[in-house]
C-alpha positions as CSV (number, residue, x, y, z in Angstrom):
1,M,0.0,0.1,-0.1
2,I,2.7,2.5,0.8
3,A,4.5,1.6,-2.5
4,L,1.3,2.5,-4.5
5,V,0.8,5.7,-2.7
6,R,4.5,6.7,-3.3
7,V,4.0,5.9,-6.9
8,V,1.2,7.7,-7.5
9,I,2.4,11.0,-5.7
10,V,5.6,10.9,-7.6
11,A,4.0,10.2,-10.9
12,V,1.6,13.1,-10.3
13,L,4.5,15.6,-9.4
14,A,6.5,14.5,-12.1
15,T,4.1,14.9,-14.7
16,L,3.3,18.0,-13.8
17,M,7.0,18.8,-13.5
18,F,7.7,17.5,-16.9
19,V,4.7,19.3,-18.6
20,L,5.3,22.8,-17.2
21,G,9.0,22.3,-17.5
22,C,8.9,21.6,-21.1
23,G,6.4,24.3,-21.5
24,Y,8.7,27.0,-19.5
25,C,11.7,26.0,-21.4
26,L,10.2,26.2,-24.8
27,L,8.6,29.4,-24.4
28,F,11.2,31.2,-22.4
29,S,14.8,29.5,-22.7
30,P,15.1,26.2,-24.5
31,R,18.6,24.5,-24.0
32,N,19.6,26.9,-21.2
33,P,21.8,25.0,-18.8
34,K,20.5,26.7,-15.6
35,H,17.6,24.6,-15.8
36,V,19.7,21.5,-15.2
37,Y,20.6,22.6,-11.6
38,T,16.4,23.8,-11.0
39,F,15.1,20.3,-11.9
40,G,17.9,18.3,-10.4
41,R,17.2,19.9,-6.8
42,L,13.5,19.3,-7.4
43,F,14.0,15.7,-8.0
44,A,16.0,15.5,-5.0
45,R,13.4,17.0,-2.9
46,M,11.2,14.1,-3.6
47,S,13.5,11.7,-1.6
48,G,11.5,12.3,1.4
49,I,8.6,10.8,-0.2
50,F,10.4,7.5,-0.3
51,G,11.4,7.8,3.4
52,I,15.0,8.7,2.4
53,Q,16.8,10.9,4.9
54,L,19.3,12.4,2.3
55,E,22.7,14.1,3.2
56,L,24.6,16.0,0.9
57,R,28.2,17.1,1.7
58,I,30.1,19.5,-0.2
59,P,33.8,20.6,0.3
60,E,34.4,23.7,2.2
61,D,34.5,26.8,0.0
62,F,33.8,24.4,-2.8
63,L,30.8,26.5,-4.4
64,K,32.3,30.0,-3.3
65,E,34.8,29.8,-5.9
66,P,33.0,28.4,-9.0
67,S,35.1,27.0,-11.7
68,Q,34.4,24.6,-14.7
69,N,35.1,21.0,-14.0
70,I,34.1,17.5,-15.3
71,Y,32.0,15.8,-12.6
72,I,31.8,12.0,-12.5
73,A,29.4,10.1,-10.4
74,N,28.8,6.3,-9.6
75,H,25.6,5.0,-11.4
76,Q,23.7,2.6,-9.3
77,S,19.9,2.6,-10.3
78,N,16.8,4.4,-10.9
79,W,17.3,5.7,-7.3
80,D,19.9,8.2,-8.7
81,M,17.4,10.5,-9.8
82,F,16.3,11.0,-6.3
83,T,19.7,11.0,-4.6
84,V,22.6,11.8,-6.9
85,S,20.7,14.6,-8.3
86,S,21.1,16.6,-5.1
87,A,24.7,17.2,-6.1
88,V,23.9,19.1,-9.2
89,T,25.6,22.8,-9.2
90,P,24.8,25.4,-10.9
91,K,25.9,25.7,-14.6
92,V,26.2,21.9,-15.0
93,V,24.9,19.6,-18.0
94,T,24.9,16.1,-18.0
95,V,25.8,13.5,-20.9
96,G,23.3,10.7,-21.2
97,K,22.5,8.2,-24.0
98,K,20.7,9.1,-27.1
99,S,17.9,6.8,-26.3
100,L,17.0,9.1,-23.4
101,A,15.1,11.5,-25.7
102,W,12.5,9.0,-26.7
103,L,11.5,8.4,-23.3
104,P,7.9,10.3,-22.8
105,L,8.0,13.9,-21.1
106,F,11.3,13.0,-19.3
107,G,13.4,12.8,-22.5
108,Q,12.2,15.9,-23.9
109,L,12.7,17.8,-20.7
110,Y,16.0,16.3,-20.5
111,W,17.1,17.7,-23.9
112,L,15.3,21.2,-23.4
113,T,17.2,21.7,-20.3
114,G,20.7,21.8,-22.3
115,N,22.0,18.2,-21.5
116,I,24.1,16.5,-24.2
117,L,22.9,13.3,-26.0
118,I,25.5,10.9,-27.0
119,D,25.2,7.8,-29.4
120,R,27.3,5.3,-27.4
121,A,26.6,2.5,-30.1
122,N,28.8,4.5,-32.7
123,R,32.2,5.1,-31.7
124,T,32.5,7.7,-34.6
125,K,29.8,10.0,-33.1
126,A,30.7,9.0,-29.5
127,K,34.3,10.6,-30.3
128,G,32.4,13.4,-31.9
129,T,30.5,13.9,-28.8
130,I,33.6,14.1,-26.5
131,D,35.1,16.7,-28.9
132,Q,31.9,18.6,-28.6
133,V,32.2,18.5,-24.6
134,I,35.7,19.9,-25.0
135,D,34.7,22.6,-27.1
136,S,31.7,23.5,-24.8
137,L,34.1,23.7,-22.1
138,K,36.4,26.0,-23.9
139,K,33.8,28.4,-25.3
140,T,31.5,28.6,-22.2
141,D,31.4,28.6,-18.5
142,V,29.5,25.4,-18.2
143,S,30.6,22.2,-16.6
144,I,30.0,18.7,-17.5
145,W,28.5,15.8,-15.5
146,M,29.2,12.2,-16.6
147,F,28.9,8.5,-15.4
148,P,31.9,7.0,-16.3
149,E,30.6,3.5,-15.7
150,G,28.2,4.2,-18.9
151,T,25.2,2.2,-17.3
152,R,23.6,1.4,-13.9
153,S,25.6,-1.1,-11.7
154,R,22.5,-2.7,-10.3
155,G,24.0,-3.8,-6.9
156,R,27.4,-5.3,-8.9
157,G,29.6,-2.9,-7.4
158,M,31.2,0.0,-9.0
159,L,31.7,-1.0,-12.8
160,P,35.0,-0.4,-14.8
161,F,35.2,3.3,-15.8
162,K,35.1,4.3,-19.6
163,T,37.4,7.1,-20.5
164,G,35.4,9.6,-22.2
165,A,35.1,11.9,-19.4
166,F,38.6,11.7,-18.7
167,H,39.7,12.3,-22.3
168,A,37.3,15.6,-22.2
169,A,38.8,16.6,-18.7
170,I,42.2,16.5,-20.1
171,G,41.4,18.0,-23.5
172,A,39.7,20.8,-22.1
173,G,42.4,21.3,-19.1
174,V,39.7,21.1,-16.2
175,P,39.8,19.2,-13.0
176,I,37.7,15.7,-12.4
177,V,35.5,16.4,-9.5
178,P,34.4,12.9,-8.1
179,I,30.9,12.4,-6.5
180,V,29.9,9.4,-4.5
181,C,26.5,8.3,-3.5
182,S,26.2,5.6,-0.8
183,S,24.8,2.3,-2.0
184,T,20.8,2.5,-2.6
185,G,20.3,-1.3,-2.6
186,H,18.7,-1.1,0.7
187,L,15.9,1.2,-0.6
188,K,12.6,-0.3,-0.7
189,L,9.1,1.2,-2.0
190,N,7.2,-0.4,0.6
191,R,9.3,0.4,3.5
192,W,8.2,3.3,5.5
193,N,11.6,4.5,6.6
194,N,14.4,3.8,4.1
195,G,17.2,5.2,6.3
196,H,19.9,7.4,5.5
197,V,21.7,7.9,2.1
198,I,24.9,10.1,1.7
199,V,25.8,12.1,-1.4
200,E,29.2,13.6,-1.2
201,I,31.1,15.9,-3.7
202,M,34.9,15.1,-3.3
203,K,37.8,17.3,-3.8
204,P,38.8,18.1,-7.3
205,V,41.6,15.9,-9.0
206,S,44.1,17.8,-11.2
207,T,44.6,16.7,-14.7
208,E,47.6,19.0,-15.3
209,S,49.9,15.8,-14.9
210,Y,48.2,13.6,-17.5
211,S,48.0,13.4,-21.2
212,R,45.9,11.3,-23.7
213,E,48.7,8.6,-23.5
214,N,48.0,7.9,-19.7
215,V,44.3,8.8,-19.7
216,R,43.7,5.3,-18.4
217,Q,45.6,5.7,-15.2
218,L,43.7,8.9,-14.5
219,A,40.5,6.9,-14.7
220,Q,41.9,4.1,-12.5
221,H,43.0,6.7,-9.8
222,C,39.7,8.5,-9.8
223,Q,37.9,5.1,-9.5
224,Q,39.8,4.0,-6.6
225,L,39.4,7.3,-4.8
226,M,35.5,6.7,-5.6
227,K,35.6,3.0,-4.3
228,D,37.3,3.9,-1.2
229,K,34.9,6.7,-0.5
230,L,32.0,4.5,-1.4
231,E,33.2,1.9,1.1
232,A,33.7,4.6,3.9
233,L,30.0,5.8,3.4
234,D,28.3,2.6,3.3
235,S,30.1,1.9,6.5
236,E,28.9,5.0,8.0
237,V,25.3,4.5,6.7
238,E,25.1,1.0,8.1
239,K,26.1,2.5,11.6
240,L,23.6,5.3,11.3
241,N,20.6,3.2,10.1
242,H,21.5,0.4,12.7
243,G,21.4,3.1,15.4
244,Q,18.0,4.4,14.1
245,V,16.6,0.7,14.2
246,K,17.6,0.4,18.1
247,S,16.3,3.6,19.0
248,N,13.1,2.7,17.3
249,C,12.8,-0.6,19.2
């Protein structure tokens, strides 16, 4: 029953957001990157509907000195829409697979808010998209958000990283900012209280000492940093949720 109520509430809210959002973007500012931040935060606020106690951690002074970055985040499941989205910062667009554009309402809003669509099945077009990302970083003040795993891990741990995000960072000469969300495998639609989820924006990783020849080394370095952080966050969440269960007994 709880699951049904939640699905209905979120479906109504999301539909309103998609319809009104598409209308606003079409009329006033189509493809404007500022909308990604707006709608990302709106989705994150829906986490409370699912009984999630969401905590976002940001390095001190990180937002006080805005700069261009390539943001990379772990990609777990559909829960990312309500958890990782909390970490979207102003002037950030994401890179997603081309097929997203065909999803009713969501796909249209995704494109209208200025995000970049990539054809992963076509290597030539994918390379062209990375060049487009580099060009965007050099010609504008927009940052880029990518999921280096390329697909949802769905409880399989952190998958191997693809190198596109790291090629883009090196080509544009911008830092990599890892974002890690604690594991969301424990979240259940039919559970009243889903406990804690922590999303942490980590300190930027400089790309100055890397080139295209050792891009794989940069990817492996960032992945290890994120794996270590994921283990630390999961351990912390387990203690928080265990303590919460004991206090409710």
